[in-house]
NULUM-774836 format. One record per residue: residue number from 1; x, y, z of N, C-alpha, C in turn. Coordinates in steps of 0.02 Angstrom, whole numbers, plus 50000, padded with zeros to 5 digits. Layout:
N
NUM/X/Y/Z/X/Y/Z/X/Y/Z
...
This chain:
233
1/50042/49939/50005/50000/50003/49999/50044/50061/50000
2/50094/50055/50038/50141/50125/50044/50165/50141/49978
3/50178/50102/49931/50206/50124/49864/50159/50163/49816
4/50088/50152/49830/50043/50178/49792/49999/50222/49835
5/49974/50283/49818/49930/50315/49859/49862/50291/49844
6/49826/50291/49901/49745/50261/49898/49709/50328/49905
7/49660/50334/49863/49618/50394/49852/49552/50369/49866
8/49518/50400/49919/49450/50373/49930/49397/50424/49904
9/49347/50419/49862/49303/50457/49842/49242/50440/49877
10/49205/50488/49911/49141/50478/49955/49100/50537/49972
11/49040/50521/49993/49000/50574/50020/48967/50541/50085
12/48972/50571/50136/48953/50544/50196/48867/50545/50207
13/48841/50569/50160/48759/50561/50152/48749/50483/50127
14/48801/50457/50091/48796/50384/50065/48808/50340/50117
15/48758/50287/50127/48775/50251/50171/48841/50200/50174
16/48847/50169/50110/48912/50130/50105/48980/50171/50107
17/48962/50234/50090/49021/50278/50097/49047/50288/50180
18/48998/50291/50210/49006/50300/50294/49041/50234/50315
19/49021/50179/50286/49041/50108/50317/49123/50106/50303
20/49136/50127/50239/49203/50124/50214/49259/50170/50254
21/49226/50228/50268/49251/50286/50306/49274/50265/50368
22/49231/50229/50408/49232/50211/50476/49292/50153/50472
23/49293/50111/50426/49339/50062/50417/49410/50091/50408
24/49414/50131/50357/49482/50165/50349/49506/50200/50411
25/49469/50246/50437/49489/50285/50496/49509/50238/50550
26/49468/50197/50586/49482/50153/50626/49540/50107/50613
27/49547/50085/50562/49607/50043/50551/49677/50083/50531
28/49668/50146/50528/49726/50195/50519/49755/50167/50444
29/49730/50164/50405/49743/50146/50337/49756/50212/50297
30/49822/50228/50277/49842/50289/50253/49797/50297/50180
31/49759/50351/50178/49736/50368/50114/49715/50447/50107
32/49700/50464/50049/49678/50537/50025/49602/50543/50029
33/49582/50590/50068/49509/50596/50066/49493/50636/50007
34/49438/50616/49964/49414/50646/49906/49344/50660/49908
35/49315/50696/49946/49246/50706/49956/49206/50726/49883
36/49145/50691/49879/49110/50698/49815/49039/50739/49837
37/49016/50785/49809/48951/50819/49840/48901/50781/49789
38/48858/50734/49812/48805/50698/49772/48752/50758/49757
39/48740/50800/49807/48693/50850/49801/48698/50897/49746
40/48763/50904/49730/48782/50942/49667/48802/50905/49615
41/48779/50840/49611/48791/50799/49552/48874/50791/49528
42/48911/50802/49567/48980/50791/49552/48997/50731/49530
43/48966/50675/49546/48975/50616/49523/48948/50599/49459
44/48903/50638/49435/48872/50634/49365/48915/50668/49306
45/48970/50702/49324/49001/50731/49275/49034/50689/49224
46/49045/50714/49170/49087/50671/49120/49160/50653/49147
47/49186/50715/49174/49253/50706/49199/49265/50648/49254
48/49214/50644/49309/49215/50598/49365/49197/50536/49323
49/49161/50519/49281/49147/50455/49243/49208/50431/49205
50/49239/50476/49172/49296/50452/49142/49359/50449/49170
51/49368/50482/49235/49428/50483/49264/49436/50445/49328
52/49369/50435/49362/49363/50410/49425/49321/50347/49426
53/49257/50342/49412/49217/50290/49408/49166/50291/49351
54/49176/50247/49312/49131/50247/49253/49052/50246/49272
55/49038/50217/49327/48969/50204/49344/48934/50270/49380
56/48982/50317/49395/48964/50377/49413/48930/50377/49486
57/48966/50334/49535/48942/50329/49604/48995/50329/49650
58/48975/50343/49721/49021/50333/49770/48986/50277/49821
59/49032/50250/49866/49104/50257/49858/49139/50224/49802
60/49206/50238/49796/49253/50206/49748/49320/50236/49768
61/49378/50198/49741/49431/50218/49764/49484/50207/49696
62/49540/50247/49706/49591/50249/49649/49656/50231/49688
63/49689/50180/49665/49741/50150/49699/49804/50146/49655
64/49838/50205/49642/49884/50202/49595/49841/50205/49530
65/49863/50163/49484/49825/50165/49423/49769/50121/49421
66/49747/50090/49480/49685/50039/49484/49628/50077/49510
67/49570/50076/49474/49511/50102/49489/49454/50058/49516
68/49425/50067/49563/49372/50013/49586/49317/50039/49617
69/49252/50018/49607/49196/50041/49629/49158/49974/49668
70/49110/50003/49708/49061/49952/49747/49100/49934/49812
71/49064/49947/49861/49099/49950/49938/49116/49883/49957
72/49075/49824/49943/49097/49764/49955/49153/49739/49918
73/49166/49755/49855/49223/49750/49808/49286/49774/49840
74/49274/49833/49864/49322/49887/49891/49350/49842/49962
75/49294/49834/49998/49323/49791/50062/49364/49726/50052
76/49351/49693/50004/49382/49633/49989/49454/49641/49963
77/49456/49695/49919/49528/49721/49894/49568/49745/49946
78/49538/49782/49988/49587/49807/50052/49601/49752/50091
79/49562/49706/50105/49579/49639/50147/49641/49601/50113
80/49648/49605/50054/49696/49578/50013/49765/49616/50015
81/49755/49685/50000/49811/49733/49992/49837/49760/50060
82/49795/49745/50107/49823/49784/50174/49834/49729/50225
83/49892/49697/50237/49900/49653/50280/49890/49669/50359
84/49890/49732/50365/49882/49762/50435/49804/49773/50451
85/49764/49757/50405/49693/49769/50416/49681/49716/50470
86/49641/49756/50526/49627/49710/50579/49579/49648/50560
87/49594/49597/50589/49557/49538/50554/49484/49538/50575
88/49457/49567/50620/49388/49562/50641/49349/49606/50585
89/49374/49643/50545/49332/49676/50489/49309/49619/50442
90/49358/49590/50422/49347/49531/50364/49387/49467/50379
91/49364/49423/50421/49409/49374/50459/49444/49333/50391
92/49512/49312/50406/49545/49279/50357/49524/49200/50367
93/49498/49174/50429/49476/49104/50429/49409/49100/50392
94/49416/49040/50359/49359/49022/50301/49294/49034/50330
95/49280/48996/50379/49205/48988/50402/49181/49060/50427
96/49223/49097/50467/49208/49166/50488/49199/49216/50434
97/49239/49212/50385/49229/49248/50327/49164/49242/50283
98/49153/49181/50279/49095/49155/50248/49029/49188/50278
99/49030/49187/50338/48971/49218/50376/48958/49298/50357
100/49018/49324/50359/49022/49398/50339/49005/49407/50260
101/49030/49375/50226/48996/49370/50154/48929/49355/50141
102/48902/49300/50181/48824/49292/50185/48787/49348/50196
103/48804/49387/50239/48771/49450/50250/48778/49498/50200
104/48845/49510/50183/48852/49554/50122/48816/49536/50063
105/48802/49484/50045/48771/49462/49980/48693/49463/49997
106/48672/49459/50054/48596/49460/50068/48573/49529/50073
107/48609/49578/50094/48586/49639/50119/48569/49682/50048
108/48591/49670/49992/48584/49710/49938/48505/49721/49918
109/48471/49669/49925/48398/49672/49907/48357/49673/49956
110/48378/49677/50021/48333/49683/50081/48347/49742/50117
111/48387/49737/50175/48405/49809/50217/48422/49858/50179
112/48470/49848/50132/48493/49913/50093/48436/49939/50044
113/48403/49896/50010/48349/49927/49962/48292/49947/50004
114/48269/49919/50058/48218/49938/50093/48218/50008/50132
115/48272/50023/50155/48288/50073/50197/48301/50129/50146
116/48335/50116/50093/48352/50167/50047/48292/50201/50015
117/48246/50141/49988/48191/50162/49951/48138/50212/49995
118/48135/50191/50063/48097/50234/50099/48126/50299/50110
119/48189/50303/50131/48216/50371/50131/48220/50408/50070
120/48233/50386/50013/48239/50431/49954/48165/50458/49937
121/48114/50415/49948/48047/50436/49930/48023/50490/49981
122/48029/50470/50036/47994/50516/50094/48035/50572/50108
123/48109/50570/50103/48140/50635/50109/48155/50675/50055
124/48166/50638/49998/48186/50677/49931/48121/50704/49898
125/48067/50673/49900/48006/50702/49864/47983/50776/49876
126/47978/50784/49944/47961/50853/49956/48011/50908/49938
127/48075/50884/49942/48127/50926/49922/48129/50948/49851
128/48095/50903/49806/48099/50912/49738/48023/50946/49724
129/47989/50970/49768/47938/51004/49765/47867/50964/49744
130/47871/50902/49762/47810/50854/49747/47781/50836/49802
131/47714/50811/49807/47677/50794/49862/47693/50715/49872
132/47691/50694/49942/47698/50624/49950/47635/50594/49932
133/47635/50533/49918/47578/50477/49904/47565/50446/49972
134/47516/50453/50013/47517/50429/50080/47512/50353/50081
135/47479/50326/50016/47476/50251/50014/47550/50226/50000
136/47589/50262/49955/47655/50232/49945/47698/50235/50001
137/47697/50293/50034/47737/50304/50101/47722/50242/50145
138/47652/50221/50159/47641/50158/50201/47669/50097/50180
139/47657/50089/50106/47688/50030/50081/47767/50026/50097
140/47797/50073/50076/47868/50073/50092/47890/50071/50158
141/47856/50097/50201/47860/50090/50273/47864/50020/50297
142/47806/49992/50270/47787/49924/50296/47835/49875/50273
143/47863/49886/50209/47916/49841/50181/47975/49847/50221
144/47998/49913/50240/48060/49921/50282/48057/49894/50341
145/47990/49907/50380/47983/49881/50444/47980/49802/50450
146/47960/49771/50399/47957/49697/50390/48037/49679/50392
147/48072/49707/50351/48144/49697/50339/48182/49705/50404
148/48170/49757/50443/48195/49775/50509/48182/49717/50553
149/48116/49702/50567/48094/49644/50607/48140/49582/50584
150/48146/49570/50532/48178/49506/50500/48250/49500/50527
151/48282/49562/50518/48358/49571/50528/48362/49561/50604
152/48324/49592/50650/48323/49583/50713/48314/49503/50740
153/48266/49474/50703/48244/49403/50727/48297/49358/50700
154/48318/49367/50633/48358/49324/50607/48444/49328/50622
155/48461/49389/50605/48531/49401/50607/48549/49414/50679
156/48500/49446/50718/48530/49450/50780/48498/49397/50828
157/48458/49360/50802/48427/49306/50847/48394/49333/50907
158/48354/49376/50897/48314/49421/50944/48364/49431/51009
159/48418/49455/50992/48467/49474/51054/48504/49427/51069
160/48503/49349/51052/48555/49302/51072/48617/49319/51044
161/48632/49348/50987/48691/49362/50957/48703/49442/50982
162/48769/49453/50991/48790/49526/51000/48801/49560/50937
163/48822/49519/50885/48836/49556/50821/48810/49507/50770
164/48814/49532/50708/48787/49499/50640/48807/49418/50636
165/48867/49419/50643/48901/49352/50629/48913/49321/50694
166/48898/49338/50745/48906/49305/50809/48929/49347/50860
167/48993/49341/50897/49003/49378/50960/49059/49431/50944
168/49077/49436/50884/49134/49482/50867/49103/49533/50809
169/49120/49599/50818/49106/49658/50764/49140/49634/50700
170/49102/49651/50639/49140/49642/50577/49108/49692/50533
171/49132/49698/50483/49112/49747/50427/49035/49745/50414
172/49005/49679/50422/48934/49674/50401/48899/49702/50458
173/48915/49716/50518/48878/49757/50569/48892/49838/50550
174/48950/49858/50529/48949/49926/50519/48912/49944/50456
175/48913/49910/50398/48876/49921/50345/48794/49915/50360
176/48780/49862/50395/48709/49865/50413/48682/49923/50458
177/48720/49941/50507/48709/50003/50546/48701/50065/50509
178/48749/50074/50459/48745/50136/50415/48686/50134/50383
179/48658/50078/50352/48598/50076/50315/48539/50095/50354
180/48537/50059/50414/48480/50071/50455/48473/50133/50488
181/48533/50177/50489/48527/50248/50520/48490/50293/50463
182/48490/50277/50404/48473/50324/50354/48405/50341/50350
183/48344/50297/50368/48282/50322/50378/48267/50376/50433
184/48308/50378/50476/48300/50433/50532/48290/50501/50492
185/48328/50513/50436/48314/50583/50402/48244/50586/50383
186/48215/50535/50372/48140/50542/50345/48093/50542/50410
187/48123/50542/50469/48082/50538/50522/48061/50475/50558
188/48095/50414/50529/48077/50364/50553/48134/50325/50594
189/48116/50308/50666/48168/50279/50703/48161/50199/50701
190/48216/50173/50677/48214/50104/50665/48220/50063/50733
191/48243/50100/50785/48257/50064/50851/48181/50062/50891
192/48132/50102/50870/48073/50099/50906/48039/50035/50909
193/48023/50003/50965/47990/49929/50961/48046/49879/50949
194/48103/49895/50936/48152/49836/50926/48209/49844/50970
195/48198/49829/51032/48253/49837/51086/48322/49804/51064
196/48318/49738/51043/48377/49702/51032/48421/49743/50976
197/48385/49757/50923/48422/49805/50872/48444/49865/50893
198/48412/49895/50939/48438/49964/50970/48501/49956/51009
199/48499/49901/51051/48560/49883/51083/48615/49862/51039
200/48603/49826/50988/48656/49811/50937/48681/49868/50904
201/48639/49918/50891/48672/49975/50856/48714/50016/50901
202/48697/50012/50965/48735/50054/51013/48796/50011/51025
203/48803/49951/51021/48872/49914/51023/48910/49935/50965
204/48872/49932/50906/48914/49946/50842/48952/50021/50850
205/48905/50061/50871/48930/50132/50884/48989/50132/50934
206/48979/50105/50982/49028/50109/51037/49099/50077/51017
207/49090/50017/50968/49139/49979/50947/49186/50019/50899
208/49155/50071/50872/49181/50092/50815/49200/50182/50821
209/49180/50203/50886/49186/50282/50895/49254/50296/50912
210/49280/50351/50898/49234/50409/50878/49224/50417/50809
211/49234/50369/50764/49227/50373/50692/49155/50361/50674
212/49127/50326/50710/49048/50311/50691/49005/50374/50697
213/49019/50411/50752/48984/50480/50761/49007/50527/50715
214/49071/50524/50693/49103/50573/50649/49076/50555/50583
215/49064/50497/50562/49034/50485/50495/48958/50496/50484
216/48921/50501/50546/48858/50510/50543/48836/50588/50562
217/48888/50629/50573/48878/50698/50593/48836/50738/50543
218/48841/50734/50481/48804/50768/50430/48739/50746/50430
219/48737/50673/50427/48663/50644/50428/48617/50662/50483
220/48642/50666/50540/48618/50687/50609/48588/50755/50602
221/48620/50802/50565/48591/50870/50558/48537/50875/50519
222/48514/50828/50471/48462/50827/50438/48405/50782/50469
223/48420/50753/50529/48375/50713/50563/48334/50747/50618
224/48264/50737/50616/48227/50776/50670/48259/50761/50746
225/48255/50810/50786/48293/50813/50842/48272/50762/50887
226/48202/50736/50888/48190/50686/50937/48208/50624/50930
227/48246/50604/50860/48278/50527/50856/48347/50543/50829
228/48370/50606/50829/48436/50609/50800/48487/50578/50843
229/48474/50592/50912/48529/50558/50961/48546/50495/50944
230/48609/50473/50942/48630/50403/50928/48602/50349/50973
231/48592/50366/51033/48569/50319/51088/48489/50331/51098
232/48459/50275/51117/48381/50273/51137/48378/50309/51204
233/48321/50356/51203/48311/50394/51275/48275/50335/51316
């Protein structure tokens, strides 16, 4: 890693951007911060697509002449390139790594999609000057709520497990927590009525602070004050 500069392109309003930011900061991996303002569509410019990420998304990295997108791909790349990456993030032991991979593959069409769809519609629609459809809001809310209930029941085994893959924190936890934080912006507190999920989120936060709070500082500014606090009252 030392022979090539690692550049990290991100926006902390992006859930996976926050997850990788927390990993990089806590692991003390040397890198150059390259913030990208999604609200200004900086990721959609021709220059960004041609020189940084052809998909026009964040997070992504440039490592020397090598360019890579997608946060899970970046995690796996860093695990191979950085021998000093703490093992708990993405364990080298085969069975432990398989459990992390299992969650990383599962979450795309569940927790990530469900939380993001609710956030994008409920938070973004009024900003674009359009009215919300109450029926659609309720449909998206129920879909997300069902997903969060499933997460608590299956991945946390209703509190029997401290973390997603067992008793140790991993990247699966940080990525999940960053996704589940997002609906707070739209006035939905995912912890309400889910004590095991709330306790797990606090364990993830405490296990990665001060970087967890640092990564979510901007998000909390857009969150209603009554649910912005990281811990449950």
